[in-house]
C-alpha positions in Angstrom: -13.2 -0.4 30.3 -12.2 0.2 26.6 -11.7 -3.1 24.9 -8.9 -3.4 22.3 -8.5 -6.4 20.0 -5.4 -7.1 18.1 -4.7 -10.0 15.7 -1.5 -10.7 13.9 -0.9 -13.4 11.3 2.6 -13.8 9.7 3.3 -16.3 7.1 6.5 -18.3 7.1 9.4 -17.5 4.8 10.4 -20.0 2.1 13.5 -22.0 2.6 16.8 -21.2 0.7 18.3 -23.3 -2.1 22.1 -23.8 -2.4 24.2 -25.6 -4.9 21.8 -24.7 -7.7 18.7 -25.6 -5.9 15.7 -23.2 -6.1 14.3 -21.2 -3.2 10.9 -22.0 -1.9 7.8 -19.6 -1.8 6.6 -17.7 1.2 3.3 -18.7 3.0 0.1 -16.8 3.6 -0.6 -14.8 6.8 -4.2 -14.3 8.0 -5.9 -12.6 11.0 -9.3 -11.3 12.1 -10.6 -9.3 15.0 -14.3 -8.6 15.9 -15.0 -6.9 19.2 -18.0 -5.2 20.8 -18.0 -3.1 23.9 -20.1 -0.5 25.7 -17.5 2.4 25.5 -14.5 3.0 23.2 -13.7 0.0 21.1 -10.6 -0.8 18.9 -9.9 -3.6 16.5 -6.6 -4.0 14.6 -5.3 -6.8 12.3 -2.0 -7.2 10.7 -1.4 -9.8 7.9 2.0 -10.3 6.5 3.0 -12.7 3.7 6.1 -14.8 4.0 9.3 -13.9 2.0 10.6 -16.1 -0.8 13.7 -18.2 -0.1 17.0 -17.2 -1.8 19.0 -19.2 -4.2 22.7 -19.0 -5.2 22.4 -20.0 -8.9 18.9 -21.1 -9.4 15.5 -19.3 -9.3 14.6 -17.8 -5.9 11.2 -18.2 -4.2 8.3 -15.8 -4.6 6.9 -13.5 -1.9 3.4 -14.5 -0.9 0.5 -12.5 -2.2 -2.1 -11.3 0.3 -5.5 -11.0 -1.5 -8.6 -10.0 0.4 -11.7 -10.9 -1.5 -13.7 -8.1 -3.1 -16.9 -9.2 -1.3 -15.6 -10.8 1.9 -17.9 -12.7 4.2 -17.1 -10.2 6.9 -14.3 -7.6 7.3 -11.3 -8.8 9.1 -11.2 -5.8 11.5 -14.7 -5.0 13.1 -15.2 -2.7 16.0 -18.7 -2.0 17.6 -19.7 0.3 20.4 -23.2 -0.2 21.8 -22.8 2.6 24.2 -21.9 5.4 21.9 -18.2 5.3 22.3 -15.4 6.2 19.9 -14.6 3.2 17.6 -11.6 2.4 15.4 -10.9 -0.5 12.9 -7.5 -0.9 11.2 -6.3 -3.4 8.7 -2.6 -3.4 7.6 -1.7 -6.0 5.1 1.9 -6.6 3.8 2.9 -9.0 1.0 6.1 -11.0 1.1 9.4 -9.9 -0.4 10.9 -11.8 -3.3 13.9 -14.1 -2.6 17.3 -12.9 -3.8 19.6 -14.7 -6.1 23.4 -14.9 -7.0 23.7 -15.6 -10.7 20.1 -16.9 -11.1 16.7 -15.3 -11.3 15.3 -13.4 -8.3 11.8 -14.5 -7.1 8.6 -12.6 -7.8 7.5 -10.1 -5.2 4.2 -10.4 -3.5 1.1 -8.3 -4.4 -1.6 -7.0 -2.1 -5.3 -6.5 -3.1 -7.1 -5.2 0.0 -10.8 -4.5 -0.3 -13.5 -3.5 2.4 -11.7 -5.0 5.2 -12.7 -2.7 8.0 -15.9 -1.7 9.8 -16.5 0.6 12.8 -20.0 1.2 14.2 -21.1 3.7 17.0 -24.2 5.7 17.8 -22.9 9.3 18.3 -19.1 8.6 18.8 -16.3 9.0 16.3 -15.5 6.1 13.8 -12.0 5.8 12.4 -11.1 3.4 9.7 -7.6 2.6 8.4 -6.7 0.3 5.6 -3.1 0.1 4.4 -1.9 -2.2 1.6 1.9 -2.6 1.4 3.4 -4.7 -1.5 6.6 -6.8 -1.3 10.0 -5.7 -2.5 11.9 -7.3 -5.4 14.7 -9.6 -5.0 18.3 -8.6 -5.3 20.8 -10.3 -7.7 24.5 -10.6 -7.8 25.3 -11.5 -11.3 21.8 -12.7 -12.1 18.4 -11.0 -12.8 16.9 -8.8 -10.1 13.0 -8.6 -9.8 10.5 -5.8 -9.7 8.5 -4.7 -6.7 4.9 -6.0 -6.1 1.7 -4.0 -6.8 -0.5 -2.8 -4.0 -4.2 -1.9 -4.1 -6.3 -0.6 -1.3 -10.1 -0.1 -2.0 -12.7 0.9 0.4 -16.4 1.5 -0.4 -18.1 2.2 3.0 -21.4 3.6 4.2 -21.5 4.3 8.0 -23.8 1.5 9.5 -24.3 3.7 12.6 -24.5 7.4 13.3 -20.9 8.5 13.9 -20.6 12.1 14.6 -17.3 12.0 12.5 -16.4 9.3 10.1 -12.7 9.3 9.2 -11.2 6.9 6.7 -7.5 6.5 5.9 -6.9 4.5 2.8 -3.3 3.9 1.5 -1.4 1.7 -0.9 2.4 1.5 -1.3 4.1 -0.3 -4.1 7.2 -2.5 -3.7 10.7 -1.4 -4.3 12.7 -2.9 -7.1 15.5 -5.3 -6.3 19.1 -4.2 -6.3 22.0 -5.3 -8.6 24.7 -6.1 -5.9 27.5 -7.0 -8.3 28.5 -9.1 -11.2 26.9 -6.8 -13.7 23.3 -7.0 -12.3 21.1 -4.0 -13.0 18.6 -2.7 -10.6 14.9 -3.5 -11.1 11.9 -1.2 -11.4 9.6 -0.2 -8.5 5.8 -0.9 -8.8 2.8 1.2 -8.2 0.3 1.4 -5.4 -3.4 2.2 -6.1 -6.1 3.5 -3.7 -9.8 4.0 -4.4 -12.3 5.1 -1.6 -15.9 6.2 -1.6 -16.9 7.0 2.0 -20.5 7.9 3.0 -21.5 9.1 6.5 -24.5 10.9 8.2 -22.5 13.7 9.7 -19.0 15.1 9.4 -16.7 13.0 7.0 -13.0 13.1 6.4 -11.3 11.0 3.8 -7.5 10.8 3.4 -6.1 8.7 0.5 -2.5 8.0 -0.4 -0.8 6.0 -3.2 2.9 5.7 -3.2 5.1 4.2 -6.0 8.0 1.9 -5.2 11.6 3.0 -5.6 14.0 1.6 -8.3 16.6 -0.7 -7.2 20.2 0.4 -7.1 23.0 -1.1 -9.1 26.7 -1.5 -8.2 28.2 -2.2 -11.7 25.2 -2.9 -13.9 24.0 -1.1 -17.0 21.2 0.8 -15.2 19.4 1.3 -11.9 15.7 0.7 -11.7 13.1 3.3 -12.3 10.6 4.6 -9.7 7.1 3.8 -10.2 4.6 6.5 -11.4 1.3 7.3 -9.7 -1.4 8.6 -12.1 -5.1 9.5 -11.6 -6.5 11.4 -14.6 -10.1 12.4 -14.7 -11.1 9.5 -12.6 -12.4 9.9 -9.1 -10.2 8.0 -6.6 -11.2 9.8 -3.5 -14.9 10.7 -2.8 -16.2 11.7 0.6 -20.0 12.1 1.1 -22.2 13.4 3.9 -26.0 12.8 3.8 -26.7 15.0 6.7 -29.6 17.5 6.8 -27.6 19.8 9.1 -24.5 21.8 8.5 -21.5 19.6 8.4 -17.7 19.5 7.3 -16.5 17.2 4.6 -12.8 16.9 3.8 -11.5 14.7 0.8 -7.8 14.5 0.0 -5.6 12.4 -2.1 -1.8 12.3 -2.2 0.2 10.6 -5.0 3.9 10.1 -4.7 6.1 8.7 -7.4 9.0 6.5 -6.6 12.6 7.6 -6.6 15.0 6.3 -9.3 17.7 4.0 -8.2 21.4 5.0 -8.0 24.4 3.6 -9.9 27.6 3.3 -8.2 29.5 2.5 -11.4 29.2 3.5 -15.2 25.6 2.4 -15.5 22.8 5.0 -15.7 20.7 6.1 -12.8 17.0 5.3 -12.7 14.2 7.8 -13.6 11.9 9.2 -10.9 8.2 8.3 -11.3 5.7 10.7 -12.3 2.8 11.9 -9.9 -0.2 13.4 -11.8 -3.7 13.9 -10.5 -6.5 15.5 -12.4 -10.0 15.7 -11.0 -9.2 12.7 -8.8 -10.8 14.0 -5.5 -14.4 15.0 -4.9 -17.0 15.2 -2.1 -20.4 16.5 -1.2 -22.5 17.7 1.8 -26.1 17.1 2.5 -29.1 19.1 2.3 -28.1 21.2 5.3 -25.0 22.5 3.6 -21.7 23.2 5.4 -18.0 23.1 4.4 -16.6 21.1 1.6 -12.7 21.0 1.4 -11.0 19.1 -1.5 -7.3 18.5 -1.7 -4.9 17.0 -4.2 -1.1 16.7 -3.7 1.3 15.3 -6.3 4.9 14.5 -5.4 7.0 13.2 -8.2 10.0 10.9 -7.6 13.6 12.1 -7.8 16.1 10.8 -10.4 18.8 8.4 -9.3 22.4 9.5 -9.4 25.3 7.9 -11.1 29.1 8.0 -10.6 30.1 7.3 -14.2 27.0 7.1 -16.3 23.9 9.3 -16.8 21.9 10.4 -13.9 18.2 9.6 -13.9 15.5 12.2 -14.7 13.1 13.4 -12.1 9.5 12.6 -12.5 6.7 15.0 -13.7 4.0 16.2 -11.4 
């Protein structure tokens, strides 16, 4: 048998406020899965923060942050094979969305900080790690003030505790989208960034795929402007580093993709939002061991598109 463990924790949403009452905040979602087997083993956790409650004329509730400690007592997703099977550990963490408002103030979007939350151990099989941080979206407004998206950070510093024949790590962070202006002169809010940082070390073949994606700007129906897409920048700072310590010939792949958020659109005379930049310089590196082999480094930058406008100025596209 190939044991599979899945644990899901979803925080409750905050209640809504009417007749001027404020919305309440969302609650925390937690989960953990630790499983050991003789053959193939898989552990998956999903944690989701609750959304903020809406308010008609007051302040809406905040989306819940999901923060994994920098030095956790133990990763939340742990898969171990004592028979040399293939192992996989996955942690997907999503913050809560901000509550929306009518003529008041939208809530604050939830942030995610996800660090060293996966572990997969085998003697001879393949080991696959997935760590994905997704920030909450900003709250909409109809006559009030929309809010920006939340920030996402996914960090993984990992040395294979076993002897995997291939160690693969997928590390991603996605910033939240800005809230929309749904009428009453409300503008769209800006998207926020996602940041990914990974240093992965294995004794044989190693593959690292990093991705950081900026949130899109919020749209506006009749406000002064739509929101801007978030930029993703990595200049002369190593964000993806794949290392093999093998004495034999191995293959090491290290890649990083940065994607700027798109600008929001304006359906009236307001301006469209600008697309986010996506710029990477010397952000990806890797190394093979004393036995040599193949080293492949990849950087991809995808800038965001500018938002359109029916009666104002269209937004500029981002630089890459």
